[in-house]
N, C-alpha and C positions, 0 to 999 in steps of 0.2 A: 533424435535428440540433438540439440544445437551444439553441444560441446564437441562431439566427434566431427561434425561437418566443418567446423570453423577453427578447431584447435584452440578453443577458448577454455581456459582452465580456472574457474573461480575458486576452486578448492585450495589452490596455492595461496591465495590471499587469506582465506580462512585459517590455514595452518600457521602462517606468519602472525596473524592476529592472536590466535590462541596461545602461541608460545610467548609472545610479548606480554600478554595479559598475565600469564603465570609468573613472569619474571619481573614485573613492575614492582618497585620497592616502596613507592609512596603514591599519594593521590595525584601529585603533579605529573609524575611519570605515567600514571594510568590515564589521565586526561589527555596527555600528549599522544600516547599510544592510540587512544580512541580516535583522535582527530586524524592521525596519520595512517592507521592500519585497519580500522574497523571496516569489514566488507560492506556493511550497510551504508557507509559513507562513500566508499570507493566504487563499488560495483554498479550502482545505478547509471552513472555517466558512461561506464564501459558498455553496459547493456544497451543504452540508448544509442551509442555510436554503432554498435553491432546491428541494431535495428535499422539505422539509417543506411548502412551498407547493404543490408539484405531486405530492404523495404518491399512489402508486398508478398513476401515468401513466408513459409511456415517458420523459418528461423527468425525472421523479423517479428512475427507475431509472438513467438515464444519468448523472445527477448523482452518484449513489453510485459508479458505475463510475469516474468522473473522480477522486473522492476517493481511491479505492483505487489508481488508477494513479499519482497524485502521490506516494503514500507509498512506492512502489517505489524512488524515487530518493533517499530519505533513510536515514540510519543511526541517528539519535537516537530512541529509543523515547518520549522525552518531547516530541518535536516536535508541532506542530499537525497535521502530515500523518499521523504515526503514530497519534495519538489519533483523528483523523478517520476513519482506516481501520477502527479498532476499532469506532467508532460506526456506520460504514457497514455493517459485517458484521452488527451487531445489528439494524439497520433492515431489511436485506435479508431476514433470517430472519423478522422480525415482519410486514413489510408487503408483501413481494414473492415469497414462497415459491411461489405459484401463478401467477406472472407468466411468460409466455413470454419467453425470452431471458436468463433469470437466469444461464445457464451462462457468459455472457460475463464474468462476474465471477471465475470460478474462476482464470483466469490471473493476475489482479491480486494474488493472495494470495502469490505468490512474490516474493522480493526485499524489501528494506527490513526494518524491525523486525518481530519476531515478533508474530503475531496470535493470542492465546490462543483466541479464539472460532472460528478458522478450521476446526478439526476438527469442532466442533459444526455449523457452517454446512454443511460438505461432507456430513456424515452426514445432516443434515436434508434436503438436496437428494436424496440417494440414497433415503431412506425416504419422503419426503412429496411430492416434486415430481411432478405428473402428466405431465411431459414426459420422454420417454426420452432425448432429447439432453442435458437438464440432468442426469439421473441418470448418464449415461455420462461426461460431463465431470467430474462430482463424483468418480466412481470413479477416473478418470485422475488427478485432483488428489490424491486420497488415496494412490495408488500413488507419485506423484512425491514427495509430502511424506514418505512412508515411506522411499523410497530416499535422499532427502537426509539424513534422520535417521540411517539406517544408515551412510551414507558418512561423515558427521561423526563418529559414534561409533567407526567402525573406524580413524579417523585419530588419535584421541586419544592412544593409546599413543606413537605416533611423535612427535607434537607435544610431549608431556610429556618424552620422552627427549631430544629436541633442545633443549628449553628448559633442562632440568637440565644438559646438557653445556655449553651456552653459559654458564650461571651458574657452572659449576665451571671454566671455561676450557678444556675439552677440545674437540677438533674434532668436530662432529656428523657422525654417519654415518646417511644416509637412503637 
């Protein structure tokens, strides 16, 4: 576990955030608290710095996994978490392609903001990883991403029709 080896304690940030969120008295204070204390905004840069310090090790790889996991819980593509996940994907391809256990990252690509480099990352694992498990997980990831894309595209017509009917005042039929 990376916390014991490096004395890195992300739970302290989470505790301060939770306490401040409970004590916020209005929307302005809640927004300020989010920007200053939300671990999803603060921790990605710390984990990326930890990875840089421990590059090529299990600690470095697990730091990148944590960055990607954090990003699954945000929706804003301009958030530190989303930007951190994009950076983590780049670093994984560059520094960890031949690292055993890289397949643990595939599941972190779902949810949260879109990661443009995800397709290249998955294809890189399929083509270049020496580990069959990593190749298999990447192939499964590609299938899941393809299915999600097809599902979304197949629903576009119904969504547009419903939106147009709402705008025109008609009752939507779905």
